[in-house]
N, C-alpha and C positions, 0 to 999 in steps of 0.2 A: 501624441503617444508619449507615455512615460517610459524612459529607459531605466532598466534595473540591472545593476552589476553585482549586488549582494543584498542579503536581507537587512532590514533595519536592525541595528544592534540593540537598541534600548527602546522598543516601542511603548507607547502610552496605552497600557491595557485598559484604561478607563474610557478610551474612545470607542465608539461603536465600530464593529468589524464589518467590512464589505468583502464578500467572498470573491476570490479569483479561483474558479473551479478549473482544475487541470487534470487531464488523464494521467495515469501512472507512467506510461511510457514517455509521454511528453515531459513529465516532471523529472525524469531521469536525465534529460538532455541539458546542455548548457546554453543552447541558442534556440529560442522559441518565442512565439507571440501568443498573447492571450487577451481576453476581454472580461473584465469584472462584471458582476451582476448589474451594476449601475451604468454599464456601457463604457467605462473608462478603459482605454486600450493600453496594453503594456508590451514592451519589447524587452526580452531578457537576453543578456550577454553576460554569462556568469563564469566565474573561476571554478565553482563547484556547484552541483545541482542544488536546488532549493528543496526544502522538506515541508510536509504538511504542517500548518501552524505558523510558518514563517510570515512575518510582516514584510511586504516588499515595498510599501510606500505609505507615507503618513501625511495627513494634512491637519489643520486645526480642528476639522470636523469629523474625521474618520481615519481608520487605518485599513489598508488593503491586505488581506490575509489569504495565504495559499490554502485551498481545501482540495484534497484529492477526490476526484469523482469516483463514485461507485462503478463497478464493472461486472459483467457476467462471470460468475464463479460456480464451481461445484463444491457443495458443502458435504462433508462426510461426518455425520453425527457420531460421536464417540460412544454415547450411551454407556453400556456396561462392557465395552470391549476391553479385553485384557491388554496390558502394556505391550506384550509381545505382538499382538495383532496390529496395534497402532504403529509400532516400530516397523513391522512388515509393510504396511501401507506406505509409510514414509519412505522406506527404502525403495519400494517399487516405483513410486512417483519420482524420486530423485534419480533412480537408475535410468529413467528416460530423459533426464535433464529437464524435467518440467518444474516450474516454479511451485513453491509450496510454503504454507504457513500453518501454524497451529494455535488454537485457543484452548481454553480449559475444557470446552465441551464439543469442539468440532475442529476438523482439518479443512483447509481451503486450498484449491488450486484453480487456475483460470479455466473457464469453460471452453475447452478446445477438443477437437475430435480425438486426438491421441489420448487425452486424459479420460474421456468417456469410454474409449475402447479398452484402455488398461483396467479401469475400475470394473467394467462389465466382465472382462476376462478373469480377473481375480475374485469376482463375485462379491464386490463391495457396494453396498447401497449408497447412493448419493442423491442430493437434492439440488437441482439447478436453481440458483438464486442470484441476487446482486448484492455486492458488498464492497467496501473499500478494501482492496487487497494490497497487503504489504508483505512481499515475499521475504523469507528469511527471519520472520518473527516467530518465536516459539514460546508458548506458555504451557507448562505441564499441569498446573492445577491452580485453583483459586488462591492458595496460600503461597505459591512459589512465584516470585516476580518474573515479569516478561524479559526474555533475552532478546535484545533488539537486532542483533546481527549474527551472521555465521562466524564472524571473526576475521582477523587480518590474514590468517593462514589459508582461508578458503578463496581460491582464485581459479578462474577458468582461462 
């Protein structure tokens, strides 16, 4: 087993990438184990959690890269919804302390019974699907860059 304490600081991007697929909730931890697609085992004891795209180990032949696994989510297509409706949906989801993210054309929340009940109650159409879910990421349009975090003042 290869022990990881931090990502590789200057990975060789010319090397082929070997995926180490990790679920979102595991990726948020600092102590966990995983197995890359080629069978290489990793043990992580980290000062801070890894991020998707981090290289955790490198050999002369390959680099091992964190890939967040897709998970069941509810997609809320924005279509022609006015900004006030989109804001109301975001408020309702956040008011229940459910995780949430937005993209230019859709909103995402994990596929949980509470989310399904909320969206049904406020009469919002949704599509069950799978996607890489990164809570706290917000994109308002194609031309406005992605805001990656809620900011340091947002704490629970």
